[in-house]
C-alpha positions in Angstrom: -16.9 -2.4 -1.7 -20.4 -1.5 -2.4 -21.8 -3.1 -5.3 -22.0 0.8 -7.6 -18.5 1.3 -6.9 -15.9 0.7 -9.5 -14.2 -3.0 -9.3 -10.8 -2.0 -9.1 -9.4 -5.2 -8.9 -10.8 -6.1 -12.4 -8.5 -2.1 -13.8 -6.2 -3.3 -11.5 -5.1 -6.7 -13.2 -6.5 -5.3 -16.7 -3.9 -2.7 -16.2 -1.1 -5.5 -15.6 -2.2 -7.6 -18.3 -1.9 -4.6 -20.7 2.1 -3.7 -19.6 3.0 -6.8 -19.0 1.6 -7.9 -22.7 0.3 -11.0 -21.3 -3.0 -12.6 -22.4 -5.9 -14.9 -20.4 -4.4 -17.9 -22.2 -0.6 -17.1 -20.6 -2.1 -16.8 -17.0 -4.3 -19.8 -17.2 -1.3 -21.8 -18.6 0.8 -21.0 -16.0 -1.6 -20.7 -13.1 -3.1 -23.4 -13.1 -6.5 -21.2 -13.0 -9.8 -21.8 -15.0 -10.3 -19.4 -18.0 -13.5 -18.1 -16.3 -11.6 -17.2 -13.3 -9.4 -14.8 -14.9 -12.4 -13.3 -16.7 -14.6 -12.9 -13.7 -12.1 -11.1 -12.1 -11.7 -8.8 -15.5 -15.6 -8.5 -15.9 -15.5 -7.3 -12.2 -17.5 -10.2 -11.4 -15.4 -11.4 -8.6 -13.9 -8.6 -7.0 -12.2 -10.2 -3.5 -10.9 -13.6 -5.0 -8.9 -15.4 -2.3 -5.5 -14.5 -1.7 -4.0 -17.5 -3.5 -5.7 -16.9 -6.8 -3.9 -13.8 -6.8 -0.6 -15.5 -5.9 -1.2 -17.6 -8.8 -1.7 -14.7 -10.9 1.0 -12.8 -10.1 2.9 -15.7 -10.3 1.7 -16.5 -14.0 2.6 -12.8 -15.4 5.9 -12.9 -14.0 6.9 -16.5 -15.8 8.5 -16.1 -19.2 6.2 -18.1 -22.0 9.4 -19.5 -23.4 12.0 -20.4 -20.5 9.3 -20.4 -18.3 11.5 -18.7 -15.7 9.8 -16.4 -13.1 10.9 -13.0 -12.1 10.6 -13.1 -8.3 11.1 -9.4 -7.8 8.0 -8.4 -10.7 5.7 -11.2 -8.9 6.1 -9.8 -5.5 5.3 -6.3 -6.7 2.2 -7.6 -8.9 1.0 -9.4 -6.0 0.9 -6.2 -3.9 -1.0 -4.8 -6.8 -3.4 -7.2 -6.9 -3.9 -7.5 -3.1 -4.7 -4.0 -2.6 -6.8 -3.7 -5.9 -9.0 -6.5 -4.0 -9.2 -4.3 -0.7 -6.6 -6.7 1.0 -3.8 -5.8 3.4 -1.2 -4.8 1.6 1.1 -8.9 1.2 4.4 -6.5 1.7 3.6 -5.2 5.2 5.7 -8.2 6.7 6.7 -6.4 9.7 2.7 -5.5 10.5 2.4 -9.2 10.0 5.5 -10.5 11.8 4.3 -8.4 14.9 0.7 -9.8 14.5 2.2 -13.2 14.8 4.5 -12.5 17.8 1.9 -11.2 19.6 -0.6 -14.3 19.0 2.3 -16.3 19.9 2.4 -14.9 23.4 -1.2 -14.8 24.0 -1.3 -18.7 22.4 1.6 -19.8 23.6 2.3 -22.1 20.3 4.0 -20.9 17.7 2.2 -23.2 15.5 -1.2 -21.7 16.4 -0.2 -18.2 16.2 1.3 -19.1 12.3 -2.1 -20.2 11.5 -4.3 -17.2 13.3 -2.0 -14.9 11.4 -3.0 -16.6 8.2 -6.6 -16.3 8.8 -6.7 -12.6 9.8 -4.1 -11.8 6.8 -7.0 -13.7 4.6 -9.9 -11.3 6.2 -10.5 -7.9 5.3 -11.2 -4.8 7.2 -11.5 -6.9 10.5 -12.2 -5.1 13.3 -9.8 -4.3 16.2 -12.7 -5.8 18.5 -12.4 -9.4 16.7 -8.8 -9.4 16.5 -9.0 -9.5 20.4 -11.7 -11.7 20.8 -10.0 -14.0 18.3 -7.6 -15.7 21.1 -10.7 -17.1 23.0 -12.2 -18.7 20.2 -8.9 -20.9 19.9 -10.1 -22.7 23.1 -13.4 -23.7 22.0 
């Protein structure tokens, strides 16, 4: 994303916070993230946080302040919106992820390595196909 483009994640998170009536304090309380992490995302200073950060935010937003119960369906939907807003692949696209993991398993002959590489690939944005094809060759190094 070019620097002159609108920070989509900031707008996405702000809209989610408004619609769910949650504050930065609520998110920090239920996620364990620092206040400035959320503030930087909302200000547009952080446009592509780690996927784990987005998961923690989604979990926090989907957590009831009083009962501390978490709405799993809401959490998954918020996580999807945040991931797309940050420019990451839609985490709900598990079919593609499963196909990638299965393909890597056959190339690497190791389920553990296939899962690890799937996690790496899922964390990277807009990886060119030629780089994906080159990854198995890097395993032996």
